[in-house]
SEFIZA-3560 file (N, C-alpha, C; in Angstrom, 3 decimals):
REM SEFIZA-3560
<numar><xx>30.892</xx><yy>-55.792</yy><zz>26.188</zz><atom>N</atom></numar>
<numar><xx>32.030</xx><yy>-56.483</yy><zz>26.767</zz><atom>CA</atom></numar>
<numar><xx>33.306</xx><yy>-56.042</yy><zz>26.044</zz><atom>C</atom></numar>
<numar><xx>34.345</xx><yy>-55.779</yy><zz>26.801</zz><atom>N</atom></numar>
<numar><xx>35.598</xx><yy>-55.343</yy><zz>26.219</zz><atom>CA</atom></numar>
<numar><xx>36.346</xx><yy>-56.525</yy><zz>25.621</zz><atom>C</atom></numar>
<numar><xx>36.932</xx><yy>-56.286</yy><zz>24.459</zz><atom>N</atom></numar>
<numar><xx>37.788</xx><yy>-57.273</yy><zz>23.837</zz><atom>CA</atom></numar>
<numar><xx>39.184</xx><yy>-57.080</yy><zz>24.443</zz><atom>C</atom></numar>
<numar><xx>39.708</xx><yy>-58.118</yy><zz>25.091</zz><atom>N</atom></numar>
<numar><xx>41.002</xx><yy>-57.993</yy><zz>25.771</zz><atom>CA</atom></numar>
<numar><xx>42.137</xx><yy>-57.656</yy><zz>24.806</zz><atom>C</atom></numar>
<numar><xx>42.068</xx><yy>-58.170</yy><zz>23.602</zz><atom>N</atom></numar>
<numar><xx>43.118</xx><yy>-57.870</yy><zz>22.617</zz><atom>CA</atom></numar>
<numar><xx>43.100</xx><yy>-56.381</yy><zz>22.261</zz><atom>C</atom></numar>
<numar><xx>41.911</xx><yy>-55.795</yy><zz>22.144</zz><atom>N</atom></numar>
<numar><xx>41.809</xx><yy>-54.363</yy><zz>21.851</zz><atom>CA</atom></numar>
<numar><xx>42.331</xx><yy>-53.545</yy><zz>23.022</zz><atom>C</atom></numar>
<numar><xx>42.028</xx><yy>-53.974</yy><zz>24.242</zz><atom>N</atom></numar>
<numar><xx>42.565</xx><yy>-53.277</yy><zz>25.416</zz><atom>CA</atom></numar>
<numar><xx>44.084</xx><yy>-53.379</yy><zz>25.455</zz><atom>C</atom></numar>
<numar><xx>44.622</xx><yy>-54.540</yy><zz>25.111</zz><atom>N</atom></numar>
<numar><xx>46.076</xx><yy>-54.729</yy><zz>25.073</zz><atom>CA</atom></numar>
<numar><xx>46.698</xx><yy>-53.773</yy><zz>24.043</zz><atom>C</atom></numar>
<numar><xx>46.073</xx><yy>-53.659</yy><zz>22.886</zz><atom>N</atom></numar>
<numar><xx>46.565</xx><yy>-52.741</yy><zz>21.854</zz><atom>CA</atom></numar>
<numar><xx>46.510</xx><yy>-51.293</yy><zz>22.345</zz><atom>C</atom></numar>
<numar><xx>45.424</xx><yy>-50.951</yy><zz>23.017</zz><atom>N</atom></numar>
<numar><xx>45.266</xx><yy>-49.594</yy><zz>23.541</zz><atom>CA</atom></numar>
<numar><xx>46.369</xx><yy>-49.272</yy><zz>24.550</zz><atom>C</atom></numar>
<numar><xx>46.576</xx><yy>-50.147</yy><zz>25.508</zz><atom>N</atom></numar>
<numar><xx>47.588</xx><yy>-49.912</yy><zz>26.546</zz><atom>CA</atom></numar>
<numar><xx>48.982</xx><yy>-49.837</yy><zz>25.933</zz><atom>C</atom></numar>
<numar><xx>49.308</xx><yy>-50.767</yy><zz>25.066</zz><atom>N</atom></numar>
<numar><xx>50.646</xx><yy>-50.776</yy><zz>24.462</zz><atom>CA</atom></numar>
<numar><xx>50.857</xx><yy>-49.547</yy><zz>23.580</zz><atom>C</atom></numar>
<numar><xx>49.840</xx><yy>-49.116</yy><zz>22.857</zz><atom>N</atom></numar>
<numar><xx>49.957</xx><yy>-47.909</yy><zz>22.029</zz><atom>CA</atom></numar>
<numar><xx>50.170</xx><yy>-46.681</yy><zz>22.897</zz><atom>C</atom></numar>
<numar><xx>49.456</xx><yy>-46.614</yy><zz>24.008</zz><atom>N</atom></numar>
<numar><xx>49.611</xx><yy>-45.475</yy><zz>24.921</zz><atom>CA</atom></numar>
<numar><xx>51.020</xx><yy>-45.460</yy><zz>25.509</zz><atom>C</atom></numar>
<numar><xx>51.524</xx><yy>-46.620</yy><zz>25.884</zz><atom>N</atom></numar>
<numar><xx>52.861</xx><yy>-46.710</yy><zz>26.486</zz><atom>CA</atom></numar>
<numar><xx>53.960</xx><yy>-46.427</yy><zz>25.473</zz><atom>C</atom></numar>
<numar><xx>53.820</xx><yy>-46.967</yy><zz>24.277</zz><atom>N</atom></numar>
<numar><xx>54.885</xx><yy>-46.826</yy><zz>23.275</zz><atom>CA</atom></numar>
<numar><xx>54.797</xx><yy>-45.518</yy><zz>22.505</zz><atom>C</atom></numar>
<numar><xx>53.620</xx><yy>-44.905</yy><zz>22.482</zz><atom>N</atom></numar>
<numar><xx>53.467</xx><yy>-43.634</yy><zz>21.789</zz><atom>CA</atom></numar>
<numar><xx>53.144</xx><yy>-43.738</yy><zz>20.317</zz><atom>C</atom></numar>
<numar><xx>52.994</xx><yy>-44.963</yy><zz>19.812</zz><atom>N</atom></numar>
<numar><xx>52.619</xx><yy>-45.093</yy><zz>18.402</zz><atom>CA</atom></numar>
<numar><xx>51.974</xx><yy>-46.444</yy><zz>18.131</zz><atom>C</atom></numar>
<numar><xx>51.141</xx><yy>-46.455</yy><zz>17.122</zz><atom>N</atom></numar>
<numar><xx>50.486</xx><yy>-47.696</yy><zz>16.724</zz><atom>CA</atom></numar>
<numar><xx>51.496</xx><yy>-48.642</yy><zz>16.077</zz><atom>C</atom></numar>
<numar><xx>52.469</xx><yy>-48.080</yy><zz>15.379</zz><atom>N</atom></numar>
<numar><xx>53.484</xx><yy>-48.915</yy><zz>14.728</zz><atom>CA</atom></numar>
<numar><xx>54.357</xx><yy>-49.629</yy><zz>15.746</zz><atom>C</atom></numar>
<numar><xx>54.786</xx><yy>-48.921</yy><zz>16.780</zz><atom>N</atom></numar>
<numar><xx>55.596</xx><yy>-49.552</yy><zz>17.825</zz><atom>CA</atom></numar>
<numar><xx>54.793</xx><yy>-50.625</yy><zz>18.547</zz><atom>C</atom></numar>
<numar><xx>53.527</xx><yy>-50.354</yy><zz>18.781</zz><atom>N</atom></numar>
<numar><xx>52.646</xx><yy>-51.347</yy><zz>19.401</zz><atom>CA</atom></numar>
<numar><xx>52.566</xx><yy>-52.591</yy><zz>18.531</zz><atom>C</atom></numar>
<numar><xx>52.382</xx><yy>-52.389</yy><zz>17.240</zz><atom>N</atom></numar>
<numar><xx>52.272</xx><yy>-53.515</yy><zz>16.314</zz><atom>CA</atom></numar>
<numar><xx>53.540</xx><yy>-54.366</yy><zz>16.336</zz><atom>C</atom></numar>
<numar><xx>54.696</xx><yy>-53.715</yy><zz>16.319</zz><atom>N</atom></numar>
<numar><xx>55.955</xx><yy>-54.463</yy><zz>16.372</zz><atom>CA</atom></numar>
<numar><xx>56.046</xx><yy>-55.285</yy><zz>17.649</zz><atom>C</atom></numar>
<numar><xx>55.701</xx><yy>-54.686</yy><zz>18.776</zz><atom>N</atom></numar>
<numar><xx>55.813</xx><yy>-55.389</yy><zz>20.055</zz><atom>CA</atom></numar>
<numar><xx>54.839</xx><yy>-56.570</yy><zz>20.129</zz><atom>C</atom></numar>
<numar><xx>53.632</xx><yy>-56.405</yy><zz>19.590</zz><atom>N</atom></numar>
<numar><xx>52.618</xx><yy>-57.458</yy><zz>19.668</zz><atom>CA</atom></numar>
<numar><xx>52.669</xx><yy>-58.430</yy><zz>18.493</zz><atom>C</atom></numar>
<numar><xx>53.575</xx><yy>-58.188</yy><zz>17.536</zz><atom>N</atom></numar>
<numar><xx>53.703</xx><yy>-59.076</yy><zz>16.383</zz><atom>CA</atom></numar>
<numar><xx>52.538</xx><yy>-58.980</yy><zz>15.418</zz><atom>C</atom></numar>
<numar><xx>52.026</xx><yy>-57.768</yy><zz>15.249</zz><atom>N</atom></numar>
<numar><xx>50.895</xx><yy>-57.534</yy><zz>14.356</zz><atom>CA</atom></numar>
<numar><xx>51.274</xx><yy>-56.490</yy><zz>13.322</zz><atom>C</atom></numar>
<numar><xx>50.422</xx><yy>-56.298</yy><zz>12.346</zz><atom>N</atom></numar>
<numar><xx>50.628</xx><yy>-55.219</yy><zz>11.389</zz><atom>CA</atom></numar>
<numar><xx>49.979</xx><yy>-53.963</yy><zz>11.946</zz><atom>C</atom></numar>
<numar><xx>50.499</xx><yy>-52.816</yy><zz>11.549</zz><atom>N</atom></numar>
<numar><xx>50.019</xx><yy>-51.539</yy><zz>12.073</zz><atom>CA</atom></numar>
<numar><xx>48.541</xx><yy>-51.336</yy><zz>11.798</zz><atom>C</atom></numar>
<numar><xx>48.061</xx><yy>-51.762</yy><zz>10.648</zz><atom>N</atom></numar>
<numar><xx>46.650</xx><yy>-51.582</yy><zz>10.314</zz><atom>CA</atom></numar>
<numar><xx>45.734</xx><yy>-52.372</yy><zz>11.252</zz><atom>C</atom></numar>
<numar><xx>46.197</xx><yy>-53.522</yy><zz>11.724</zz><atom>N</atom></numar>
<numar><xx>45.398</xx><yy>-54.320</yy><zz>12.673</zz><atom>CA</atom></numar>
<numar><xx>45.276</xx><yy>-53.590</yy><zz>14.012</zz><atom>C</atom></numar>
<numar><xx>46.351</xx><yy>-52.952</yy><zz>14.440</zz><atom>N</atom></numar>
<numar><xx>46.320</xx><yy>-52.188</yy><zz>15.683</zz><atom>CA</atom></numar>
<numar><xx>45.392</xx><yy>-50.984</yy><zz>15.524</zz><atom>C</atom></numar>
<numar><xx>45.520</xx><yy>-50.261</yy><zz>14.425</zz><atom>N</atom></numar>
<numar><xx>44.652</xx><yy>-49.107</yy><zz>14.180</zz><atom>CA</atom></numar>
<numar><xx>43.189</xx><yy>-49.527</yy><zz>14.173</zz><atom>C</atom></numar>
<numar><xx>42.896</xx><yy>-50.624</yy><zz>13.514</zz><atom>N</atom></numar>
<numar><xx>41.519</xx><yy>-51.106</yy><zz>13.431</zz><atom>CA</atom></numar>
<numar><xx>41.025</xx><yy>-51.578</yy><zz>14.791</zz><atom>C</atom></numar>
<numar><xx>41.870</xx><yy>-52.252</yy><zz>15.549</zz><atom>N</atom></numar>
<numar><xx>41.489</xx><yy>-52.714</yy><zz>16.877</zz><atom>CA</atom></numar>
<numar><xx>41.143</xx><yy>-51.562</yy><zz>17.799</zz><atom>C</atom></numar>
<numar><xx>41.944</xx><yy>-50.515</yy><zz>17.752</zz><atom>N</atom></numar>
<numar><xx>41.675</xx><yy>-49.343</yy><zz>18.588</zz><atom>CA</atom></numar>
<numar><xx>40.430</xx><yy>-48.617</yy><zz>18.093</zz><atom>C</atom></numar>
<numar><xx>40.256</xx><yy>-48.540</yy><zz>16.789</zz><atom>N</atom></numar>
<numar><xx>39.041</xx><yy>-47.926</yy><zz>16.242</zz><atom>CA</atom></numar>
<numar><xx>37.802</xx><yy>-48.702</yy><zz>16.687</zz><atom>C</atom></numar>
<numar><xx>37.896</xx><yy>-50.026</yy><zz>16.688</zz><atom>N</atom></numar>
<numar><xx>36.768</xx><yy>-50.842</yy><zz>17.148</zz><atom>CA</atom></numar>
<numar><xx>36.475</xx><yy>-50.594</yy><zz>18.621</zz><atom>C</atom></numar>
<numar><xx>37.515</xx><yy>-50.454</yy><zz>19.432</zz><atom>N</atom></numar>
<numar><xx>37.339</xx><yy>-50.155</yy><zz>20.852</zz><atom>CA</atom></numar>
<numar><xx>36.660</xx><yy>-48.795</yy><zz>21.016</zz><atom>C</atom></numar>
<numar><xx>37.082</xx><yy>-47.825</yy><zz>20.223</zz><atom>N</atom></numar>
<numar><xx>36.471</xx><yy>-46.496</yy><zz>20.283</zz><atom>CA</atom></numar>
<numar><xx>34.996</xx><yy>-46.550</yy><zz>19.892</zz><atom>C</atom></numar>
<numar><xx>34.675</xx><yy>-47.345</yy><zz>18.897</zz><atom>N</atom></numar>
<numar><xx>33.279</xx><yy>-47.503</yy><zz>18.487</zz><atom>CA</atom></numar>
<numar><xx>32.482</xx><yy>-48.156</yy><zz>19.611</zz><atom>C</atom></numar>
<numar><xx>33.046</xx><yy>-49.194</yy><zz>20.198</zz><atom>N</atom></numar>
<numar><xx>32.376</xx><yy>-49.910</yy><zz>21.286</zz><atom>CA</atom></numar>
<numar><xx>32.112</xx><yy>-48.988</yy><zz>22.480</zz><atom>C</atom></numar>
<numar><xx>33.066</xx><yy>-48.112</yy><zz>22.773</zz><atom>N</atom></numar>
<numar><xx>32.944</xx><yy>-47.203</yy><zz>23.912</zz><atom>CA</atom></numar>
<numar><xx>32.272</xx><yy>-45.882</yy><zz>23.543</zz><atom>C</atom></numar>
<numar><xx>32.055</xx><yy>-45.673</yy><zz>22.256</zz><atom>N</atom></numar>
<numar><xx>31.441</xx><yy>-44.440</yy><zz>21.748</zz><atom>CA</atom></numar>
<numar><xx>32.223</xx><yy>-43.197</yy><zz>22.197</zz><atom>C</atom></numar>
<numar><xx>33.543</xx><yy>-43.270</yy><zz>22.053</zz><atom>N</atom></numar>
<numar><xx>34.400</xx><yy>-42.150</yy><zz>22.415</zz><atom>CA</atom></numar>
<numar><xx>35.699</xx><yy>-42.217</yy><zz>21.626</zz><atom>C</atom></numar>
<numar><xx>36.434</xx><yy>-41.126</yy><zz>21.606</zz><atom>N</atom></numar>
<numar><xx>37.736</xx><yy>-41.078</yy><zz>20.957</zz><atom>CA</atom></numar>
<numar><xx>38.814</xx><yy>-41.217</yy><zz>22.027</zz><atom>C</atom></numar>
<numar><xx>39.694</xx><yy>-42.200</yy><zz>21.858</zz><atom>N</atom></numar>
<numar><xx>40.724</xx><yy>-42.471</yy><zz>22.853</zz><atom>CA</atom></numar>
<numar><xx>42.058</xx><yy>-41.817</yy><zz>22.511</zz><atom>C</atom></numar>
<numar><xx>42.320</xx><yy>-41.624</yy><zz>21.214</zz><atom>N</atom></numar>
<numar><xx>43.573</xx><yy>-41.007</yy><zz>20.772</zz><atom>CA</atom></numar>
<numar><xx>43.279</xx><yy>-39.811</yy><zz>19.886</zz><atom>C</atom></numar>
<numar><xx>44.055</xx><yy>-38.757</yy><zz>20.058</zz><atom>N</atom></numar>
<numar><xx>44.033</xx><yy>-37.605</yy><zz>19.165</zz><atom>CA</atom></numar>
<numar><xx>45.000</xx><yy>-37.935</yy><zz>18.037</zz><atom>C</atom></numar>
<numar><xx>44.475</xx><yy>-38.068</yy><zz>16.855</zz><atom>N</atom></numar>
<numar><xx>45.286</xx><yy>-38.456</yy><zz>15.696</zz><atom>CA</atom></numar>
<numar><xx>45.620</xx><yy>-37.266</yy><zz>14.799</zz><atom>C</atom></numar>
<numar><xx>45.468</xx><yy>-36.046</yy><zz>15.307</zz><atom>N</atom></numar>
<numar><xx>45.680</xx><yy>-34.863</yy><zz>14.467</zz><atom>CA</atom></numar>
<numar><xx>47.164</xx><yy>-34.562</yy><zz>14.236</zz><atom>C</atom></numar>
<numar><xx>48.039</xx><yy>-35.185</yy><zz>15.001</zz><atom>N</atom></numar>
<numar><xx>49.474</xx><yy>-34.985</yy><zz>14.799</zz><atom>CA</atom></numar>
<numar><xx>50.098</xx><yy>-36.303</yy><zz>14.351</zz><atom>C</atom></numar>
<numar><xx>51.355</xx><yy>-36.226</yy><zz>14.016</zz><atom>N</atom></numar>
<numar><xx>52.065</xx><yy>-37.425</yy><zz>13.549</zz><atom>CA</atom></numar>
<numar><xx>52.085</xx><yy>-38.527</yy><zz>14.608</zz><atom>C</atom></numar>
<numar><xx>52.210</xx><yy>-38.129</yy><zz>15.862</zz><atom>N</atom></numar>
<numar><xx>52.269</xx><yy>-39.091</yy><zz>16.965</zz><atom>CA</atom></numar>
<numar><xx>50.947</xx><yy>-39.028</yy><zz>17.739</zz><atom>C</atom></numar>
<numar><xx>50.173</xx><yy>-40.107</yy><zz>17.767</zz><atom>N</atom></numar>
<numar><xx>48.886</xx><yy>-40.060</yy><zz>18.473</zz><atom>CA</atom></numar>
<numar><xx>49.077</xx><yy>-39.859</yy><zz>19.977</zz><atom>C</atom></numar>
<numar><xx>48.193</xx><yy>-39.068</yy><zz>20.560</zz><atom>N</atom></numar>
<numar><xx>48.256</xx><yy>-38.830</yy><zz>22.011</zz><atom>CA</atom></numar>
<numar><xx>46.881</xx><yy>-39.132</yy><zz>22.606</zz><atom>C</atom></numar>
<numar><xx>46.881</xx><yy>-39.488</yy><zz>23.870</zz><atom>N</atom></numar>
<numar><xx>45.638</xx><yy>-39.827</yy><zz>24.536</zz><atom>CA</atom></numar>
<numar><xx>44.748</xx><yy>-38.597</yy><zz>24.700</zz><atom>C</atom></numar>
<numar><xx>43.469</xx><yy>-38.797</yy><zz>24.487</zz><atom>N</atom></numar>
<numar><xx>42.476</xx><yy>-37.779</yy><zz>24.792</zz><atom>CA</atom></numar>
<numar><xx>42.172</xx><yy>-37.879</yy><zz>26.286</zz><atom>C</atom></numar>
<numar><xx>41.426</xx><yy>-36.938</yy><zz>26.844</zz><atom>N</atom></numar>
<numar><xx>41.035</xx><yy>-37.073</yy><zz>28.257</zz><atom>CA</atom></numar>
<numar><xx>40.297</xx><yy>-38.392</yy><zz>28.540</zz><atom>C</atom></numar>
<numar><xx>39.482</xx><yy>-38.845</yy><zz>27.594</zz><atom>N</atom></numar>
<numar><xx>38.781</xx><yy>-40.120</yy><zz>27.761</zz><atom>CA</atom></numar>
<numar><xx>39.772</xx><yy>-41.278</yy><zz>27.771</zz><atom>C</atom></numar>
<numar><xx>40.792</xx><yy>-41.212</yy><zz>26.913</zz><atom>N</atom></numar>
<numar><xx>41.833</xx><yy>-42.234</yy><zz>26.881</zz><atom>CA</atom></numar>
<numar><xx>42.631</xx><yy>-42.261</yy><zz>28.170</zz><atom>C</atom></numar>
<numar><xx>42.904</xx><yy>-41.068</yy><zz>28.727</zz><atom>N</atom></numar>
<numar><xx>43.628</xx><yy>-40.973</yy><zz>30.004</zz><atom>CA</atom></numar>
<numar><xx>42.833</xx><yy>-41.641</yy><zz>31.123</zz><atom>C</atom></numar>
<numar><xx>41.504</xx><yy>-41.476</yy><zz>31.096</zz><atom>N</atom></numar>
<numar><xx>40.666</xx><yy>-42.098</yy><zz>32.130</zz><atom>CA</atom></numar>
<numar><xx>40.591</xx><yy>-43.606</yy><zz>31.959</zz><atom>C</atom></numar>
<numar><xx>40.604</xx><yy>-44.088</yy><zz>30.713</zz><atom>N</atom></numar>
<numar><xx>40.495</xx><yy>-45.524</yy><zz>30.455</zz><atom>CA</atom></numar>
<numar><xx>41.790</xx><yy>-46.265</yy><zz>30.777</zz><atom>C</atom></numar>
<numar><xx>42.930</xx><yy>-45.630</yy><zz>30.616</zz><atom>N</atom></numar>
<numar><xx>44.218</xx><yy>-46.311</yy><zz>30.730</zz><atom>CA</atom></numar>
<numar><xx>44.408</xx><yy>-47.068</yy><zz>32.048</zz><atom>C</atom></numar>
<numar><xx>44.180</xx><yy>-46.468</yy><zz>33.216</zz><atom>N</atom></numar>
<numar><xx>44.370</xx><yy>-47.252</yy><zz>34.458</zz><atom>CA</atom></numar>
<numar><xx>43.403</xx><yy>-48.427</yy><zz>34.554</zz><atom>C</atom></numar>
<numar><xx>42.178</xx><yy>-48.239</yy><zz>34.085</zz><atom>N</atom></numar>
<numar><xx>41.191</xx><yy>-49.330</yy><zz>34.100</zz><atom>CA</atom></numar>
<numar><xx>41.664</xx><yy>-50.458</yy><zz>33.194</zz><atom>C</atom></numar>
<numar><xx>42.111</xx><yy>-50.125</yy><zz>31.985</zz><atom>N</atom></numar>
<numar><xx>42.561</xx><yy>-51.134</yy><zz>31.031</zz><atom>CA</atom></numar>
<numar><xx>43.761</xx><yy>-51.896</yy><zz>31.580</zz><atom>C</atom></numar>
<numar><xx>44.686</xx><yy>-51.192</yy><zz>32.195</zz><atom>N</atom></numar>
<numar><xx>45.854</xx><yy>-51.863</yy><zz>32.794</zz><atom>CA</atom></numar>
<numar><xx>45.428</xx><yy>-52.842</yy><zz>33.871</zz><atom>C</atom></numar>
<numar><xx>44.487</xx><yy>-52.439</yy><zz>34.716</zz><atom>N</atom></numar>
<numar><xx>44.054</xx><yy>-53.339</yy><zz>35.800</zz><atom>CA</atom></numar>
<numar><xx>43.303</xx><yy>-54.543</yy><zz>35.249</zz><atom>C</atom></numar>
<numar><xx>42.529</xx><yy>-54.369</yy><zz>34.208</zz><atom>N</atom></numar>
<numar><xx>41.827</xx><yy>-55.495</yy><zz>33.590</zz><atom>CA</atom></numar>
<numar><xx>42.824</xx><yy>-56.492</yy><zz>33.019</zz><atom>C</atom></numar>
<numar><xx>43.885</xx><yy>-55.994</yy><zz>32.398</zz><atom>N</atom></numar>
<numar><xx>44.867</xx><yy>-56.883</yy><zz>31.772</zz><atom>CA</atom></numar>
<numar><xx>45.766</xx><yy>-57.597</yy><zz>32.783</zz><atom>C</atom></numar>
<numar><xx>45.835</xx><yy>-57.076</yy><zz>33.997</zz><atom>N</atom></numar>
<numar><xx>46.646</xx><yy>-57.745</yy><zz>35.010</zz><atom>CA</atom></numar>
<numar><xx>45.855</xx><yy>-58.899</yy><zz>35.560</zz><atom>C</atom></numar>
//
């Protein structure tokens, strides 16, 4: 079962382009957002963000999840 808070963090991070911006918008610390997304990745057994650069970007799996996550949150 998906944790709605983790999906919210995922969507906001994808939209804002960073975990820090997501944390500011959701009123959380950056480490909580990073951990929430990591937990979602573990739950889904996939990598949702490419973290090899300074600014995380969606992987192909993350791109596929994004519309689903948005519809679940609506």
